[in-house]
C-alpha positions as CSV (number, residue, x, y, z in Angstrom):
1,M,-0.1,-0.1,0.1
2,N,1.3,3.3,-0.9
3,E,0.8,5.8,2.0
4,A,3.3,8.1,3.8
5,K,3.0,9.4,7.2
6,Y,3.0,13.0,7.6
7,R,5.2,13.6,11.2
8,E,6.2,11.2,14.5
9,G,2.7,11.4,16.7
10,Y,0.3,12.4,14.1
11,E,-1.5,9.7,12.3
12,L,-2.4,11.7,8.6
13,R,-1.8,9.0,6.1
14,L,-2.2,9.5,2.3
15,R,-3.4,6.4,0.7
16,P,-4.2,6.1,-3.4
17,F,-7.8,7.3,-4.1
18,E,-9.9,5.0,-5.4
19,R,-13.8,4.5,-6.9
20,R,-14.9,2.8,-3.7
21,H,-14.0,6.5,-2.1
22,L,-16.4,8.4,-3.5
23,P,-19.2,8.1,-1.4
24,L,-17.0,9.3,1.4
25,V,-15.9,12.5,-0.6
26,E,-18.5,13.6,-2.6
27,P,-21.1,15.1,0.1
28,W,-18.0,17.2,0.7
29,F,-18.6,18.9,-2.6
30,T,-21.9,20.0,-2.1
31,E,-20.7,22.3,0.6
32,P,-20.8,26.0,-0.9
33,D,-17.4,26.9,-0.5
34,T,-16.1,23.7,-2.0
35,R,-18.6,24.2,-4.9
36,R,-17.4,27.4,-5.6
37,W,-13.5,26.9,-5.5
38,L,-13.3,23.1,-6.8
39,G,-16.9,22.1,-8.3
40,G,-19.7,20.1,-7.4
41,P,-19.9,16.3,-6.3
42,Q,-19.3,14.9,-10.0
43,W,-15.7,16.6,-9.6
44,P,-14.3,13.1,-7.5
45,R,-15.8,11.2,-10.2
46,Q,-14.1,13.0,-13.0
47,V,-11.0,13.1,-11.6
48,L,-11.1,9.0,-11.2
49,D,-11.9,9.6,-15.1
50,L,-9.0,11.5,-16.2
51,A,-6.6,9.2,-14.2
52,G,-7.3,6.5,-16.5
53,R,-7.0,8.8,-20.2
54,P,-3.7,8.3,-21.7
55,L,-1.0,11.6,-20.3
56,G,-0.6,14.4,-23.1
57,E,0.1,18.0,-23.5
58,F,-1.5,20.2,-21.2
59,R,-0.9,24.4,-21.5
60,G,2.4,23.5,-23.3
61,A,4.1,21.3,-20.9
62,L,4.3,17.2,-21.0
63,E,1.8,15.4,-18.5
64,T,4.0,12.8,-17.1
65,G,1.5,11.4,-14.1
66,R,-1.8,11.6,-12.1
67,Y,-1.7,10.9,-8.5
68,C,-4.5,11.1,-6.2
69,W,-4.7,10.5,-2.3
70,L,-7.5,10.4,0.2
71,A,-5.8,11.8,3.8
72,W,-7.0,9.5,6.7
73,D,-6.0,10.6,10.1
74,R,-6.8,7.3,12.4
75,G,-8.9,5.3,9.9
76,S,-11.2,8.6,9.1
77,P,-10.8,10.3,5.7
78,V,-10.1,14.1,6.4
79,G,-9.2,15.1,3.1
80,Y,-8.4,14.7,-0.9
81,I,-5.7,15.9,-2.4
82,D,-4.1,15.5,-6.0
83,C,-1.2,15.8,-7.9
84,G,-0.6,16.3,-11.8
85,T,2.8,15.9,-13.1
86,T,4.2,17.7,-15.9
87,D,8.1,17.8,-17.5
88,R,7.7,21.7,-16.7
89,W,5.9,24.4,-15.4
90,T,4.5,27.0,-17.6
91,T,2.3,30.1,-17.3
92,W,-0.4,29.9,-20.0
93,E,-2.6,32.9,-20.9
94,G,-5.7,32.1,-22.7
95,G,-8.7,33.9,-23.4
96,P,-9.9,35.1,-27.4
97,S,-6.4,37.4,-27.4
98,G,-4.4,34.6,-25.5
99,R,-1.0,34.3,-26.3
100,G,-0.6,30.4,-24.9
101,V,2.8,30.0,-22.9
102,I,4.0,33.1,-21.7
103,S,6.7,31.5,-19.5
104,A,8.1,28.4,-18.6
105,I,10.5,27.1,-15.3
106,L,12.3,24.1,-17.0
107,V,11.7,21.5,-14.2
108,P,9.8,18.8,-13.3
109,S,7.0,20.2,-11.8
110,G,3.8,19.1,-9.9
111,G,0.2,20.9,-9.9
112,I,-1.9,19.9,-6.8
113,S,-5.7,20.6,-6.0
114,Y,-7.0,20.2,-2.5
115,V,-10.1,19.7,-0.3
116,V,-10.7,18.9,3.4
117,D,-14.0,17.6,4.7
118,P,-15.9,21.0,5.6
119,A,-16.3,19.5,9.5
120,L,-13.0,19.6,9.9
121,R,-11.6,22.3,8.6
122,R,-9.4,25.0,10.1
123,R,-7.5,22.3,11.9
124,G,-4.7,22.6,10.1
125,Y,-5.3,19.4,7.6
126,G,-5.1,21.3,4.4
127,T,-1.6,22.1,5.3
128,A,-0.6,18.9,6.6
129,M,-2.0,17.4,3.1
130,I,0.4,19.8,1.4
131,T,3.0,19.1,3.1
132,A,2.7,15.4,3.0
133,V,2.3,15.3,-0.8
134,T,6.0,16.6,-1.3
135,A,7.4,13.7,1.0
136,M,5.5,11.4,-1.3
137,P,7.9,8.9,-2.9
138,E,6.4,8.6,-6.4
139,L,6.7,12.7,-6.2
140,A,10.5,12.9,-5.2
141,H,11.9,14.1,-8.3
142,I,9.4,16.5,-8.4
143,A,11.7,19.9,-8.5
144,L,8.3,22.6,-8.3
145,F,4.7,21.8,-6.7
146,A,2.3,24.5,-7.3
147,A,-1.1,25.0,-6.6
148,G,-3.7,27.7,-7.9
149,V,-5.5,29.7,-5.7
150,E,-8.8,32.4,-6.3
151,P,-7.4,35.6,-4.3
152,A,-10.8,35.3,-2.2
153,N,-9.9,32.0,-0.9
154,A,-8.0,32.7,2.0
155,A,-8.1,29.6,3.9
156,S,-6.6,27.9,1.0
157,A,-4.2,30.6,0.6
158,G,-2.9,29.9,4.3
159,C,-2.6,26.9,4.2
160,L,-0.3,26.8,1.0
161,L,1.7,29.7,2.9
162,K,2.0,27.8,6.4
163,A,3.5,24.9,4.0
164,G,5.7,27.1,3.0
165,F,4.5,28.1,-0.4
166,R,5.2,31.5,-1.9
167,P,3.0,33.4,-5.0
168,L,5.0,32.7,-8.0
169,D,3.4,36.0,-9.2
170,P,1.6,38.2,-6.8
171,E,-0.7,39.7,-9.8
172,P,-3.8,37.0,-10.9
173,D,-3.5,35.4,-14.4
174,W,-5.9,35.9,-16.9
175,E,-7.9,33.7,-15.3
176,G,-8.1,35.2,-11.9
177,I,-5.6,32.6,-10.2
178,I,-2.9,33.1,-8.2
179,Y,-0.2,30.3,-8.0
180,Y,1.8,29.6,-4.9
181,A,4.6,27.7,-5.3
182,W,7.2,25.2,-3.3
183,F,10.7,24.6,-4.7
184,R,12.4,21.4,-3.6
185,T,16.2,22.2,-3.6
186,Q,18.8,19.3,-3.6
187,G,19.3,18.5,0.6
188,D,16.0,20.3,1.2
189,T,13.4,18.4,3.2
190,P,9.3,19.0,3.1
191,P,8.2,22.2,5.0
192,E,6.8,21.1,8.2
193,S,3.7,22.7,9.8
194,S,1.7,21.7,13.0
195,L,-2.2,21.3,13.3
196,T,-3.6,23.8,15.5
């Protein structure tokens, strides 16, 4: 079984997300904030459907993998996190007059998305999941992790900042998203955080 322990004394573990877990997480996506930031209850099923498709190109980067996990604390599901990996990080400008790729960071990269069970928010699980995903063995080759957040989603931005992520650009992109990134450098260990 593929899992990662967050830190000693704490029981957060990431385990592969499977179709049998859908009844556990789909209700989280009916909550208004989750629906607003990620989408409705169909979202987890779409992630699983996408995981089975061939890798391709996305916004000027070559996909190298798709990973998704359910986060557990002492036997109870507390959150979901995924990471799509690519050969580089690209900044994309879309829309009617978009220019496509406007910049690139040429290192293996991972784009993460996450949600915490709405009943368990403000307990540090988001930060703990983000930190744990950077330590997953199958992502050891990833040099840059990033997550996109709308400026009004202060809770998500706070989780990323606590995990050591920083904005790549403080100005929102063409879709109104700010991307927060964490770079793994030689000798670095994943950022520590605590549950409070």
